[in-house]
C-alpha positions, 0 to 999 in steps of 0.5 A: 798218825794222821796228816796234820795238814789234811786239806779240808773243805771250807764249809763245815759238816758239823758246827756247834754254836754256843751249845748248852745242855742241861739236865733237870733234877729234883734239886734244880737244873744241872748244866752239863755243857756250857756254851761250846763252839766246835767245827768238824769239816768233811773228812776231818778227824776231831777228838774231844778229850776230857775226864768223866763228867767233863761233858764230852759224851753229852755233847756228842749225844746232843748232836745225835738227839739221844740225850738221856733222861731229862737232858735237853739242848737249852741254848745255841745251835747245832748245824749239820750239813748247813741245816740247824737241827736243834729244832728237828722233830724226833722223826726228822732226827731218826732220818738223820741218825744212822744214814747221815750220822753214825755211832760206834758206842763205848760198850759193845756188850750192852749195845748189842742185843744178846738174843739176836744174831749179829747178822740180824742186828746189822740187817736191822740197821740197814732196814732202819736206814733204807740203805739196800733193797731186801734182796741184797740185804744178806750179801750186804751184811757179809760185806760190812762184816768183812769191811770191819775186819771180820773174816769168815763173815758168812758164818760170823753173821749167824753167831750171837754176841756172846760168841764174839770176843770184845774186839770182834763185838766192837768190829760188829758195832763199827760195821753197824755204825758205817752201814749207811755210809754216814758223812759223820761217825761219832766214836764214843770211847770206841776201844776203851775196853780193849787190849792195846794190840786189838785197839790198834788194829781196830783204830787202824782199820777204822781210820783206813775205812773212814778215809776211804769213804770220806767220812768225818770222825768225831772221837770222844776219849779220855786218852790224850795219847790216843786222841793225838795219834788218831785225830788232826784236831783236839778239843779239850773239855773240862766241866762242860766248857772247852778250855783249849782246841787246836791241831793235836801236836801243837796242843801236846807239845805246848799245852796252854791251859792248866787243865790240859797241862795236867792231862798231858802230864798224867797220860800214861802213854805220854809219860812213857814217851818222856821216859823213852826220850830221856833214855834215848838221850842217855840220861841213865841217872845214878838213881836208876843204876842204884835202883837196878843194883838194889833190886838184884840184891833184894830177897824174893818174897814170891817164887813161881816155878813151872806153873801150869794150869789146865781147865776141862772144857765143858762139852768139848771132846778129844784134844779140845777137852783140855785148855792149857791156860798157863804153860810152865811159867816161872818168875820171882817177885822181889821185896819192895819191887813191882813185877808186871805180868803183861799180855793180851786178854786170854794170855793167862796172866790173871790165872797166874795171879789166882794161883799165886793168891791160892784161889786156884790150885796149879795143875803142875808147878809150885808157888813159894812165899818166902821159901814156903811151898803153899801146897804144903800148908793146911787150911789154918796155915793158909788162912794165916798166910792170906794176911800177907797176900792181898788183892786189888781188883779191876772194877771198883764198882764190883769189888766192894759190897754195895750193902756195906758202909765204907767202914764195914768194907775196910773192917771186914778183913780185920774182923775175919782175922779176929784182930783188935777190939771194935774201938781198935778196928775203928782206929785202924780204919781211920788210919787206913783212910788217912793212908789212901788220902780219903777223909775219915768221914768217908767211913759212914758213906756207901760205895755208890756215893763215891767216884770210881777213883775214890772206890779204888782208894777204898779197895787199896785201904782194905787190901792194906788192912792186914799189913800184907807184904805182897799186893796183887793188882789185877788191872787195878787202874784200867777202869779209871780216867787218866787223871784219876789213874795217875793219882792212884799210880802215885799213891801206890808208889808212895805206899810201896816206898813207905811200907816196903810193899811188893806188887804183882801188877797184872795188866794189858796196859804197857804205858802204865807198866813203863811208869810203874814196873821194875821187872816185866814178864810178857805172856802169850797164849799161856806161855812166858815169852820174855822177861827182864827189867822194864828198861830191857824190855822197853828199850830192847825187846827180843820177841816180835810179840813184845815189840808189837805190844809196845808199838801198839801203845797209843801216843808212845811214838809222839815226840813231845816238847821238852818243857813237860 
């Protein structure tokens, strides 16, 4: 955690004075940023927090002169290093970007050119900012990659983006953002696509690097826990306006604005911190004790025994020809409960889920549904079995067919299993929309007309269509803003209680696990390293890897006020 009392110089590095940004559309002008005031001092770290559409990224892009489409600054001033840059020409802005204000963008895959080597892309940013003479360029590229925490920089610089993991790509973008030693670095959701442990390593690294270079950082994020842990000062945006700002811990412990209160309540890492402090104070409620006893008595709906999956690696020889993605994993999912399968990317958790769903055949081991070995079923029996096992995927944008109306998306499984007449199916779809708190009129709309959270509700409605007993939730809330995420988690809990559903929750987000899971299985490199109840795993983790995962949750260590 950064020191809250970092001494700052009295002259601001960046100052927004009553800045307004608007976008022109066919129907008129839409104001995205409505007169905000913001100050960042040299060497200071400030975070702008808010959900999608709050105007936080638009504000940052206005500073860089990179507003998309018809966006323009329509009022107020932007001072950088004492100069008003609002009226700068494109050429003057180019002179400022990179060399004075760096950017680490959100999505490393779409911000790196897939056909250029990583080293070439860093060279380009050095050239664009006239940072070093040509003769020193090669050496500087290696130095920047090493600085960004990529060992073996010489070899790495010759590789292409697809040969890098998400975390490595993000490090390459940090190298580019800091290449010209800017005075201000804008980090726009820099780690939202990454696992918590990778996220922590990258943010730790970014913090020490910017501290060393004396760079000020402006974080843009929807994760309050992360913002509070990484920035001295918080600015909360809602619908284009700043609703609250001040020292991070003050805002977390005593939020004043109703919107900030909602954000603090909804942030999974902070909810986890509240659970942790309640347990540390010995608040072992009777309810908790009774819950644990009921869980032990509940029947197992899914039993996984010695599950192993080996993939053949194309083009590899010898030992590397086979990849053991899952190695001897066993666990049971009890009726009406949630079992979380946790681990970093590549730990094998999604492969396990695909074997449970019978989308992949195990190399060894068995999956039982209520005592029936799935490998003994013929195609017809498997098809019938599928009704009991449904899935909700991570990306609500990719899992619904954009050509289908919402009605057709939800009706499809009913039609496939030849359930009911057209009228009966229509009634069932209406009933399912009610269940997920969506208006019935939604059935005439299409996925692209809905927000991410609304689409995820539709995906849940579709998963419920056939009255399943088990739902596999594969990173089902990780693509969503905290407030929306919180609504979906609450909805899933209500549906579980009402319909006695069993959830197999696949996730890398331990903060969400703390809120939702009854039991936890921790996976690393295909192996199961630890399992137990959520309380056991969080309060007394046995393995260093599990401790590392828990300690990486942003904001989990923050002590909150008692009023929340």
